[in-house]
C-alpha positions as CSV (number, residue, x, y, z in Angstrom):
1,M,129.5,98.2,118.6
2,A,125.8,98.9,119.1
3,T,124.0,98.6,122.4
4,V,120.8,96.8,123.1
5,K,119.1,100.2,123.5
6,E,120.3,101.3,120.1
7,V,119.0,98.1,118.4
8,F,115.7,98.5,120.3
9,D,115.3,102.2,119.3
10,Y,116.2,101.4,115.7
11,A,113.6,98.5,115.5
12,I,110.9,100.8,116.8
13,E,111.8,103.7,114.5
14,T,111.8,101.5,111.4
15,D,108.7,99.4,112.3
16,L,110.6,96.2,112.7
17,S,108.0,94.6,115.0
18,G,109.5,91.2,115.4
19,L,112.9,92.5,116.4
20,A,111.5,95.2,118.7
21,H,109.3,92.7,120.5
22,R,112.1,90.1,120.9
23,V,114.4,92.8,122.4
24,Y,111.5,94.0,124.6
25,W,110.9,90.4,125.8
26,A,114.7,89.9,126.6
27,I,114.8,93.2,128.5
28,S,111.5,92.4,130.5
29,Q,112.9,89.0,131.4
30,Q,116.1,90.7,132.7
31,L,118.2,88.6,130.3
32,V,119.9,91.8,128.9
33,Q,120.2,95.4,130.0
34,L,119.8,98.5,127.7
35,S,123.5,99.2,128.1
36,D,124.7,95.7,127.0
37,D,126.4,95.0,123.8
38,S,123.8,94.0,121.2
39,L,125.7,90.8,120.5
40,K,124.4,89.6,123.8
41,L,120.9,89.4,122.1
42,D,122.2,86.5,120.0
43,A,122.8,84.4,123.0
44,V,119.3,84.8,124.5
45,D,117.1,81.7,124.5
46,Y,113.9,83.3,123.5
47,D,110.4,82.1,124.5
48,E,108.9,82.1,120.9
49,N,105.4,81.7,122.2
50,A,105.7,84.7,124.5
51,V,107.3,86.8,121.8
52,S,104.7,85.8,119.3
53,N,102.0,86.9,121.8
54,L,103.6,90.3,122.2
55,I,103.8,90.7,118.5
56,E,100.2,89.6,118.0
57,K,99.0,92.1,120.7
58,N,101.4,94.7,119.3
59,M,102.4,95.5,122.9
60,L,104.7,98.3,121.6
61,G,102.2,99.9,119.2
62,I,104.5,99.5,116.3
63,G,103.4,100.2,112.7
64,K,100.1,102.0,113.5
65,V,100.9,104.9,111.2
66,K,101.7,103.9,107.7
67,L,102.6,105.6,104.4
68,F,100.0,105.7,101.7
69,V,100.2,107.0,98.2
70,I,97.4,107.9,95.8
71,Q,97.7,108.6,92.1
72,M,96.7,112.1,91.0
73,P,94.8,112.8,87.8
74,Q,98.1,113.6,86.2
75,K,99.1,110.0,85.9
76,E,102.7,110.5,86.8
77,W,102.0,112.3,90.0
78,Y,101.2,110.8,93.5
79,S,100.1,112.3,96.9
80,F,101.7,111.0,100.0
81,Y,100.0,110.6,103.4
82,F,100.8,109.3,106.8
83,A,97.6,107.6,108.2
84,E,96.5,104.7,110.3
85,S,94.3,103.3,107.5
86,S,93.7,103.6,103.8
87,L,90.3,105.1,104.6
88,E,91.9,108.0,106.5
89,A,94.3,108.7,103.6
90,Y,91.4,108.5,101.2
91,Q,89.2,110.9,103.1
92,M,92.0,113.4,103.5
93,H,92.8,113.2,99.8
94,C,89.1,113.8,99.0
95,N,89.0,116.8,101.2
96,R,92.2,118.2,99.6
97,F,92.0,117.2,96.0
98,G,88.6,115.6,95.3
99,K,87.9,112.0,94.5
100,P,91.1,110.1,93.7
101,T,91.7,108.7,90.2
102,G,93.9,105.8,91.5
103,K,94.0,103.3,94.3
104,V,95.1,104.0,97.8
105,V,98.3,102.0,98.1
106,R,100.5,101.2,101.2
107,A,104.1,102.2,100.4
108,E,106.4,101.4,103.2
109,R,109.3,100.7,100.7
110,L,109.3,104.5,100.0
111,M,110.0,105.3,103.7
112,I,113.8,104.5,103.2
113,P,115.1,106.7,100.4
114,Q,116.1,110.3,101.1
115,M,113.4,112.6,100.0
116,H,114.0,116.2,99.1
117,F,111.3,118.7,100.2
118,A,111.3,121.3,97.5
119,D,109.8,124.1,99.7
120,S,112.4,123.8,102.5
121,G,115.4,122.2,100.8
122,Q,115.4,119.6,103.6
123,E,116.6,116.1,102.7
124,I,115.3,113.4,105.0
125,N,113.9,109.8,104.9
126,L,110.3,109.5,105.7
127,Y,111.0,107.5,108.9
128,D,112.8,110.5,110.4
129,Y,110.3,113.0,108.9
130,R,107.4,111.0,110.6
131,K,109.0,111.6,114.1
132,N,108.3,115.3,113.7
133,V,104.7,114.9,112.8
134,V,102.4,115.5,115.6
135,E,99.0,114.9,114.1
136,F,97.8,112.1,111.9
137,P,96.5,111.6,109.3
138,T,98.7,114.1,107.5
139,F,99.4,115.1,104.0
140,I,103.1,114.9,103.3
141,G,103.4,116.2,99.7
142,N,103.1,115.2,96.0
143,A,105.9,113.6,94.0
144,K,106.4,112.6,90.5
145,A,106.8,108.9,89.8
146,G,110.4,107.8,90.0
147,E,111.6,111.0,91.6
148,H,112.4,111.7,95.3
149,V,111.2,115.3,95.4
150,L,108.1,116.1,97.4
151,Y,106.2,119.3,96.8
152,R,103.9,120.6,99.5
153,L,101.1,123.0,98.8
154,G,100.3,125.9,101.2
């Protein structure tokens, strides 16, 4: 049994904006408490217009930092970056490796799998890894297509 707080925290950590803002609205209207069973959220009669406004304004600041990948000159290799925009990722890539040979692509689907960091031996998904990053944009590492091993350069 998960609590409302656990659902809210999970929604924020995994960039589930709609869910996070719905839970936030229910809490702000005092229809649920953080310690309540999450099943209580199913019984709430949500004001869809109010929730939509919260989502549109991004009241919780969800999803500002995204995962971007850029193809390296060796076609099977990609560089991974956390940034707020593709321009930030592009500029960081240019400073580090020179002009990219491929497009800058948003890659949220790659946040979920466990990634192995070759230099440290750490295995973690990129949602959890992002929690420990203090400065954005940031270079995460390079990975070969189809593999979940990231290599970081000194």
